[in-house]
Structure formats: structure tokens, C-alpha cells
C-alpha positions in Angstrom: 0.0 0.0 0.0 1.1 3.5 -0.7 1.0 6.3 2.0 -2.0 7.7 0.3 -3.8 4.5 0.5 -2.9 4.1 4.2 -4.1 7.7 4.8 -7.5 6.9 3.1 -7.8 3.7 5.1 -7.1 5.5 8.4 -9.8 8.0 7.4 -12.3 5.3 6.7 -11.7 3.6 10.0 -12.0 7.0 11.8 -15.4 7.7 10.0 -16.6 4.2 11.0 -15.4 4.9 14.6 -13.5 1.6 14.3 -10.2 1.2 16.3 -8.4 -1.6 14.3 -5.5 -1.0 16.7 -3.1 -3.8 15.5 -3.6 -2.8 11.8 -3.1 0.9 12.5 0.1 0.3 14.3 1.4 -2.1 11.5 0.5 0.3 8.7 2.1 3.3 10.7 5.3 1.5 11.2 5.5 -0.2 7.8 4.3 2.9 5.6 3.0 6.1 7.1 5.6 7.0 9.9 8.1 8.5 7.5 5.4 10.0 5.2 3.0 11.6 7.9 4.2 15.1 6.8 2.6 14.6 3.4 -1.0 14.1 4.9 -1.6 17.7 5.3 -4.3 18.8 7.8 -5.1 15.2 8.7 -1.7 14.7 10.2 -2.8 15.6 13.8 -5.9 13.4 13.6 -3.6 10.5 12.2 -1.2 11.1 15.1 -4.0 10.9 17.6 -5.3 7.8 16.0 -1.9 6.0 16.2 -1.5 7.1 19.9 -4.7 5.4 20.8 -3.8 2.2 18.7 -0.5 2.2 20.3 -1.8 2.3 23.8 -4.2 -0.4 22.9 -1.3 -2.7 21.7 1.1 -1.8 24.5 3.4 0.0 22.0 4.3 2.7 24.4 7.4 3.7 22.4 5.1 4.7 19.5 2.7 6.4 21.7 5.4 8.5 23.4 6.9 9.6 20.2 3.7 10.8 18.7 2.5 12.4 21.8 5.9 14.3 21.8 5.3 15.5 18.2 1.9 16.9 19.2 3.3 18.5 22.3 5.9 20.4 20.2 3.2 21.9 18.1 0.7 22.5 20.8 2.4 23.1 24.0 0.0 23.3 26.9 -2.8 21.7 25.0 -5.4 20.1 27.2 -6.0 17.5 24.4 -2.4 16.6 24.4 -2.3 16.4 28.2 -5.2 14.0 28.1 -3.0 11.6 25.9 -0.2 12.0 28.5 -2.6 10.9 31.2 -3.8 8.0 29.2 -0.2 6.8 28.6 0.5 6.9 32.3 -2.8 4.9 33.0 -1.9 2.3 30.5 1.6 2.0 32.3 -0.4 1.7 35.6 1.5 4.8 36.9 -1.8 6.1 38.5 -0.2 8.9 40.7 1.4 10.4 37.7 -1.9 10.2 35.7 -3.9 11.7 38.6 -1.4 14.7 38.6 -2.0 15.3 34.9 -5.8 14.9 35.2 -5.8 17.4 38.2 -4.0 19.9 36.0 -6.5 19.5 33.2 -9.4 20.1 35.6 -7.7 23.0 37.0 -7.4 24.7 33.6 -11.1 23.7 32.7 -13.5 22.9 35.4 -16.3 22.0 32.9 -14.3 19.2 31.2 -16.1 15.9 32.4 -13.8 13.5 30.7 -10.8 13.9 33.2 -13.0 13.6 36.2 -14.4 10.4 34.8 -10.8 9.1 34.2 -10.0 9.7 37.9 -12.9 7.6 38.9 -11.8 4.9 36.4 -8.4 5.0 38.1 -9.8 4.5 41.6 -11.8 1.4 40.2 -8.5 0.1 38.6 -6.9 0.4 42.0 -9.6 -1.6 43.7 -10.7 1.5 45.8 -14.4 1.2 44.9 -15.8 3.1 48.0 -13.7 6.1 47.0 -14.9 5.6 43.4 -18.4 5.7 44.6 -17.9 8.9 46.6 -16.2 10.5 43.6 -18.8 9.5 41.2 -21.6 11.0 43.5 -19.7 14.3 43.5 -19.3 14.1 39.8 -23.1 13.6 39.4 -23.8 16.8 41.5 -22.1 18.7 38.7 -23.1 16.7 35.7 -26.7 15.3 36.6 -27.7 14.4 33.0 -24.8 11.9 32.4 -26.6 8.7 31.8 -23.4 6.7 31.5 -22.3 7.9 34.9 -25.6 6.9 36.6 -25.3 3.5 35.0 -21.8 3.1 36.3 -22.9 4.2 39.8 -25.7 1.6 39.7 -23.2 -1.1 38.8 -20.9 0.0 41.7 -23.7 0.0 44.2 -24.8 -3.6 43.1 -21.2 -4.7 43.6 -21.6 -3.4 47.1 -24.9 -5.0 47.6 -26.5 -1.5 48.0 -29.6 -2.4 46.0 -31.8 0.6 47.2 -29.3 3.0 46.0 -28.7 1.0 42.7 -32.5 1.2 42.1 -32.5 4.9 42.6 -29.6 5.2 40.0 -31.6 3.1 37.5 -34.6 5.3 38.0 -32.5 8.3 37.1 -31.4 6.5 33.9 -35.1 5.6 33.2 -36.0 9.2 33.4 -33.6 10.1 30.5 -34.5 7.1 28.4 -38.1 5.8 29.2 -38.6 3.8 26.1 -35.7 1.4 26.6 -37.0 -2.1 27.5 -33.5 -3.0 28.9 -33.6 -0.3 31.5 -37.1 -1.4 32.7 -35.8 -5.0 32.8 -32.6 -3.9 34.8 -34.7 -1.9 37.3 -37.1 -4.8 37.7 -34.3 -7.3 38.3 -33.0 -4.9 41.0 -36.3 -4.6 42.7 -37.0 -8.4 42.6 -33.5 -9.0 44.1 -34.5 -6.6 47.1 -37.3 -8.9 47.8 -40.6 -8.3 49.9 -44.0 -7.9 48.5 -43.8 -4.2 47.7 -40.7 -4.6 45.8 -41.7 -7.7 43.8 -45.0 -5.9 42.9 -42.7 -3.0 41.5 -40.7 -5.6 39.7 -43.8 -7.0 38.1 -44.8 -3.6 36.8 -41.3 -2.9 35.4 -41.3 -6.3 33.8 -44.7 -5.6 32.2 -43.5 -2.3 30.8 -40.3 -4.0 29.3 -42.5 -6.6 27.6 -44.9 -3.8 26.4 -41.8 -2.2 24.8 -40.5 -5.5 23.5 -42.8 -8.5 23.5 -39.9 -10.9 22.5 -37.8 -10.1 25.7 -37.4 -13.6 27.2 -35.6 -12.4 30.2 -38.4 -10.1 31.1 -41.0 -12.8 30.4 -39.3 -15.2 32.8 -38.9 -12.3 35.4 -42.7 -11.6 35.1 -43.3 -15.3 35.8 -41.2 -15.3 38.9 -42.6 -12.1 40.2 -46.2 -13.2 39.7 -45.3 -16.7 41.1 -43.9 -15.1 44.3 -47.1 -13.0 44.7 -49.4 -15.8 44.0 -47.8 -17.7 46.8 -47.8 -14.7 49.2 -50.4 -14.5 52.0 -49.9 -10.6 52.0 -51.7 -10.1 48.8 -54.3 -12.9 48.8 -56.9 -10.8 47.1 -54.6 -10.6 43.9 -53.5 -14.3 44.0 -55.8 -15.6 41.0 -54.7 -12.4 38.9 -51.1 -13.2 39.7 -51.6 -16.9 38.9 -53.2 -16.1 35.4 -50.5 -13.7 34.6 -47.8 -16.1 35.6 -49.4 -18.8 33.5 -49.5 -16.5 30.5 -45.8 -15.4 30.9 -44.7 -19.1 31.1 -46.7 -20.0 28.1 -45.0 -17.2 26.2 -41.6 -18.3 27.4 -42.3 -21.8 26.3 -43.5 -20.8 23.0 -40.4 -18.6 22.2 -38.0 -21.2 23.6 -39.6 -23.8 21.3 -38.7 -21.8 18.3 -35.0 -21.2 19.3 -33.7 -24.7 18.2 -30.1 -23.4 18.6 -30.3 -23.4 22.4 -28.4 -26.3 23.8 -30.5 -28.9 25.8 -33.6 -27.2 24.3 -35.9 -30.3 25.1 -34.9 -30.3 28.6 -35.6 -26.7 29.0 -39.0 -27.1 27.5 -39.8 -30.0 29.7 -38.9 -28.0 32.7 -41.1 -25.1 31.7 -44.0 -27.4 31.1 -43.6 -28.8 34.6 -43.7 -25.3 35.9 -46.8 -24.5 34.0 -48.4 -27.7 35.2 -47.7 -26.8 38.9 -49.2 -23.3 38.1 -52.4 -24.9 36.7 -52.6 -27.3 39.8 -52.4 -24.3 42.1 -55.1 -22.3 40.2 -57.5 -25.1 40.4 
């Protein structure tokens, strides 16, 4: 490939948001490194692309060399400082990475990315409680960051803080109310919390997930489990028949969908177990 072919290929990968790190590094070393000055206005974009690829493939020598080139042209650039922090982070030199990130934040307090990298470093160091505290502080300033709420939910789940995890997923749901996966995740958290009130809430969220996506097997099975729990609960005896009917419908749907998925291993055993569960439900309702 000529240098112009490589340039065009790099451009294509950037437009497709594909990293292709190994190929980028190979083509950079073999063809483009000595010809990068010919790429004109794309040179800086190519250097950034190569830095990311080099860090992905642990070619820190290439990442350092490209970062130095950008530093010479843009001294004090926050963008270049970000690449320096990424290099330190890849080398697990977390204290040095923190110093660079703090310098970026000091220059631009509205920049969310370095704050999130600092939280990622705390996670990488196994300091999850500190990471949770930092992420809470971050969300006080950037309340509409769905990704951050999702991450905080995962951290709370890892700590067994299901009530706080539920609150985080409710925040995500406010931003994206038409996602069946978010309703499903919230339902799973409420079901895990246990108790009649939480399981009733789980049933509602599972039902909404199925309304948005009727083919969501996980939500169907979750609805069955929720209704089965409520059907056997003395606290809601007035709604027992309703719960049994809904559980029976959910299990029939699960069985129907599963029967069509012939690629599932031990499919026959799975269908038999579903039929057995359905038979138990019919016996209870009678």
C-alpha cells in the first residue's frame, strides 16, 4: 500500500469509529511513519489515532513519540495532556496520571472526561468506595450523564446497596423511558431486594419492558417469577388469582419462544422444565 492508500484507510476507520489498533500500528510502522508530513491537515488526527492504537497494543514507544510531536506543536494543550494521562494510566502509573488529570481540571472545570478518568483509576486500583464517593460528587455537577448513573448503579450492586442502585436506574429511566432493557434492569434490582412491595414494583417494570419489546425472554421469565412469588404470598391474597393467570401467560410465552429457538443447547430439557412449571401453576389455580 502507498502512503495515500494508508491515509485513506485510516480516514475510513475514523469515520466508522473503528479502532483496528493492530492494523493501525502495523501500517504506521511499515508505511506512514516517515510520510506523515505529506498528509496535510489530517496529520494531527492521524497522530491521535496512532496514539490510541499504540496504547491499545502496548506499543508505548510509538505512543510517546507521537505525543511528543503533538506537544511540540501544541504546548499546554489539554487534548495533548489527556494523551499523556492515558499513557500513564496504561503503564499503571496512576499517581502521575492523577496529577495530569488534576492539571486539566484546574484549567477547565467544565471538562467531564478527566473527572471520569480519575474515577476509572480508583476502580482500577480496587478503591471502589472512594470511586463511589467521587462519582456521586461528579453527578452533582453533571446530573444528566446517563453513563455515569449507569456506572454508579453497577458499583452499588457490587457493594450490595440495592436501594441506591435502584435509585440510579430510576434516574437512567427518566432520561430514556422507552428502553425495555432499562425497565428490565430496574425490575431485576427490585426483585432482588425482595418483599411484596418490591416484587410488585418488579412485576410492573417487567410488564412495561414486555410492552416495549414482547420478545424479551428475560423479562417474560422475570414476570413469571414475580407473579409466582405474589401468587404464593399471603400478604396479597386478594390478587392471587390475577397473579396466577399472569404467571401462566408469561410461562406459556416463554415456552413458545423457547421452542422456536432450536439453537439453544438442551432445548428439550428446558421446554420440559417449563411445561412442568406450567403444570404446577395450573394445579395451584385449580
